[in-house]
C-alpha positions as CSV (number, residue, x, y, z in Angstrom):
1,M,2.7,-15.4,-60.1
2,E,-1.0,-16.4,-60.2
3,H,-0.6,-18.4,-57.0
4,A,0.9,-15.4,-55.2
5,L,-2.0,-13.2,-56.3
6,S,-4.6,-15.7,-55.2
7,N,-2.8,-15.9,-51.8
8,N,-2.9,-12.1,-51.5
9,A,-6.6,-12.2,-52.3
10,I,-7.3,-14.8,-49.7
11,V,-5.4,-12.9,-47.1
12,R,-7.2,-9.7,-48.0
13,Q,-10.6,-11.5,-47.7
14,L,-9.7,-13.0,-44.3
15,Y,-8.5,-9.6,-43.0
16,L,-11.7,-7.9,-44.2
17,G,-13.9,-10.6,-42.8
18,L,-12.2,-10.4,-39.4
19,T,-12.4,-6.6,-39.4
20,L,-16.0,-6.6,-40.3
21,R,-16.9,-9.2,-37.7
22,R,-14.9,-7.3,-35.1
23,S,-16.6,-4.0,-35.8
24,A,-20.0,-5.5,-36.0
25,S,-19.7,-7.0,-32.5
26,V,-18.5,-3.8,-30.8
27,T,-21.2,-1.3,-29.8
28,Q,-19.8,2.2,-29.9
29,K,-21.0,4.8,-27.4
30,P,-20.2,8.5,-27.9
31,P,-17.4,9.7,-25.6
32,Q,-18.6,11.3,-22.4
33,P,-16.8,13.9,-20.2
34,V,-15.1,12.5,-17.1
35,D,-15.1,14.4,-13.8
36,L,-11.5,13.8,-12.8
37,A,-12.3,14.9,-9.2
38,A,-14.5,11.9,-8.8
39,A,-13.0,9.3,-11.2
40,Y,-9.6,8.5,-12.6
41,T,-8.6,7.4,-16.0
42,F,-6.3,4.4,-16.5
43,L,-4.4,4.4,-19.8
44,E,-3.3,0.8,-20.3
45,D,-0.2,-0.2,-22.1
46,G,-1.3,-1.2,-25.6
47,G,-3.8,1.7,-26.0
48,A,-6.9,0.8,-24.1
49,A,-8.3,3.2,-21.6
50,L,-11.0,3.0,-18.9
51,V,-12.6,5.2,-16.3
52,V,-12.2,4.1,-12.7
53,P,-14.2,5.3,-9.7
54,G,-11.8,7.4,-7.6
55,G,-11.6,8.9,-4.1
56,D,-10.9,7.4,-0.7
57,Q,-12.5,4.1,-1.4
58,F,-10.2,3.6,-4.5
59,W,-7.0,4.3,-2.4
60,R,-8.2,2.3,0.6
61,S,-8.9,-0.7,-1.7
62,I,-5.5,-0.4,-3.4
63,M,-3.6,-0.1,-0.1
64,T,-5.4,-2.7,2.0
65,G,-7.1,-5.4,0.1
66,P,-8.7,-6.8,-2.9
67,P,-10.0,-4.3,-5.5
68,F,-13.6,-3.3,-5.1
69,T,-14.4,-3.3,-8.9
70,P,-13.1,-5.1,-12.0
71,E,-11.7,-1.7,-13.2
72,V,-9.6,-1.2,-10.0
73,D,-8.4,-4.8,-10.4
74,R,-7.1,-3.8,-13.9
75,V,-5.3,-0.9,-12.3
76,V,-3.7,-3.0,-9.6
77,H,-2.7,-5.9,-11.8
78,G,-2.4,-4.2,-15.1
79,S,0.3,-2.1,-16.7
80,G,-0.3,1.5,-17.6
81,W,-0.7,5.1,-16.5
82,L,-3.2,6.4,-14.0
83,A,-4.3,10.0,-14.7
84,A,-6.2,11.8,-11.9
85,R,-6.9,15.3,-10.6
86,Y,-6.1,15.8,-7.0
87,V,-7.3,18.7,-4.8
88,I,-4.7,19.7,-2.3
89,T,-5.3,21.5,1.0
90,S,-2.7,19.9,3.2
91,D,0.8,18.4,2.9
92,S,1.1,14.7,1.9
93,M,1.2,12.4,4.9
94,A,3.9,10.0,3.5
95,W,6.7,9.7,1.0
96,E,6.1,7.8,-2.2
97,R,8.0,6.5,-5.1
98,H,7.2,4.8,-8.4
99,P,10.0,2.2,-9.1
100,N,8.7,1.2,-12.5
101,G,8.1,4.6,-14.2
102,S,8.2,8.4,-14.0
103,E,5.3,10.6,-12.8
104,L,4.1,13.8,-14.5
105,L,2.6,16.5,-12.1
106,V,0.8,19.4,-13.7
107,M,-0.2,22.2,-11.3
108,L,-3.7,23.4,-12.4
109,S,-4.3,25.9,-9.6
110,G,-2.7,27.0,-6.3
111,A,1.0,26.2,-5.5
112,M,3.0,23.4,-4.0
113,D,6.6,22.3,-3.4
114,I,7.7,18.8,-4.5
115,V,10.3,17.6,-2.0
116,F,12.7,15.0,-3.4
117,D,14.7,12.7,-1.0
118,M,18.0,12.5,-2.9
119,D,20.6,10.5,-0.9
120,S,19.1,11.9,2.4
121,D,19.3,15.4,1.0
122,H,15.8,17.0,0.7
123,I,15.5,19.2,-2.5
124,R,12.4,21.4,-2.9
125,V,11.1,22.4,-6.3
126,G,8.2,24.9,-6.4
127,L,5.2,24.5,-8.7
128,T,2.6,27.1,-9.5
129,A,-0.5,27.0,-11.8
130,G,0.6,26.2,-15.4
131,N,3.9,24.6,-14.4
132,A,4.7,20.9,-14.6
133,I,7.5,18.6,-13.4
134,L,8.6,15.1,-14.3
135,V,9.4,13.0,-11.2
136,P,12.0,10.4,-12.2
137,A,11.2,6.8,-11.5
138,A,12.3,5.4,-8.1
139,I,12.8,8.8,-6.4
140,W,11.2,9.3,-3.0
141,H,9.0,12.5,-3.1
142,R,6.1,14.2,-1.3
143,Q,4.1,17.4,-1.7
144,L,4.0,20.5,0.5
145,V,1.1,22.8,-0.1
146,R,1.9,26.5,-0.3
147,T,-1.6,27.6,-1.6
148,A,-4.6,25.2,-1.8
149,G,-5.4,24.2,-5.3
150,A,-5.4,21.2,-7.7
151,Y,-2.9,19.2,-9.8
152,L,-3.1,16.6,-12.5
153,G,-1.0,13.5,-11.8
154,V,-0.1,11.0,-14.5
155,T,1.7,8.0,-12.9
156,Y,3.0,4.7,-14.1
157,G,2.0,3.4,-10.7
158,R,2.6,-0.3,-10.8
159,G,4.7,-1.2,-7.7
160,T,4.3,2.3,-6.0
161,E,5.7,2.3,-2.5
162,H,5.0,4.5,0.5
163,R,7.0,5.2,3.7
164,A,6.3,7.2,6.8
165,L,7.6,10.7,7.1
C-alpha cells in the first residue's frame, strides 16, 4: 500500500509541476470585444478560438490561393466552426453547401429567404429578425434578401463548395 501512495504522490507532483510550468509560460490578456463586421471568429475543434481578419480579402484568399495570414491558414486547413456577421443588401451570387457539417443562420435584422435545392426542387424558408435556421450538411442553399439587414452565420466550413446559379 505504501508503494501505491508514493506513486500517487509522484503523479500529483508531476501534474502540479506541469500545470505550474504551463500557466507560468502563458501570458493572459483580458478579453476584448470583436467587431464581427470586420473580423470573424474561428472556433477550433478541441476548444481553441481565434479572431481572423474578415471581409473580401479573407474570401478572395480562401477561394483563390494561399491564405494571407497564419490565422486564415488555420481556418483553411484546420477543423472547426467559423462565426461571422454578414451584412446583406443583395441576393447571394452562387449556391453553396457544407459537406462536412451543418450551418446555423441567425437573422439579426432585416429579412431573407433561404432557398434549398432539394432534388432539383427549390424550397424557400423565410427568416426575419430573431429567427434562426439550421442548414443540414451537404444541402445546396442560397440567400434571397427581402429586407436589407444582417445575420450571424456559424459554419463548419471545411470542404465548402460553391456552384453557379
